[in-house]
N, C-alpha and C positions, 0 to 999 in steps of 0.2 A: 113937346114931347121928342120929336126927331131934331128938333133942334138943341135940346139937353144931352141927347144921347150923341150928337157929331159933336158938341163942345169935350163931352167928357172923353170920345175917343181920341180926339187931339191932344187934350192935355195929357191923356195918358203913353200915349206916341211920343210927344215932343219930352215928358218926363224919363222914358225909359232909353229915349237917343242915347244921351253923354254915358250911361252905363255901358252900354254896347260898346261905344267909342274908346273908353276906357280901358280896354283890354290891352295892358302893356306886357304882355307875353312875350321875350325874345323870339324872334323866328331864325331858323336853321340859316347861315349864309349862304349868298347868292351862287357860290361854287360848290355847294352841297351836293352829294349824291342823291339819286330819287330815294326815298324811303322803300320804293320795291323793289330796286337793287339790293338795298343791305336785307331785306325781308329773304330774298332769294337766296342769300348766304347763310343765313340761321336755317331755313328749310334743308339746308345740304348738309346740316350738320346728323354728325351720329346719334341714331335714336332718336330723332325731330319727331314729335308725335304733331302739337298744336302750337300757335301762337296765341297768349291770353291777352298780351297787352304790351304796348308800344308807347311808350312817354318821351317827353322832349324837355329836356331840364339839366342845365349846369353845362350847356353846349355838348352835349350826347343825346343819342338815343337812347333809350333804356330799353330793350327787348326783353319781355317775361314769354319764356316759353316751356312747355312741358315735354318730358321727354317717354319714350313706350314704356319707361319701368317707372312712371309716375313721379317722375323729379322734375321739382321747379327750380328754371334755369334763369338768372338774370344776369343777363351781361349789357355792357356800354359800349357803344357805337362811337366811332368819333363820325361825323357827317360828312366831312370831306374827303377821307380816305376810305370811308365805309369798312374800316379796320376795326377790331377789338380794341377798348382803349386797356 
């Protein structure tokens, strides 16, 4: 029984390995600013309340945040300059 369990575990690990390695999501460039620096700029914006989500897509960070008057704001930031696009 333990040998069957071991073989099953090995088969599951080997089958799942390529799925983990197949993540071809593009990464920010090597000279990109730290995400924490970009978020610090967002936090200084007028009426900022909280960050809801940060995505990396199409060569930019998309930061979604809410303001104190409950408005939803989405801004794309250039990863190298850290400025809004």
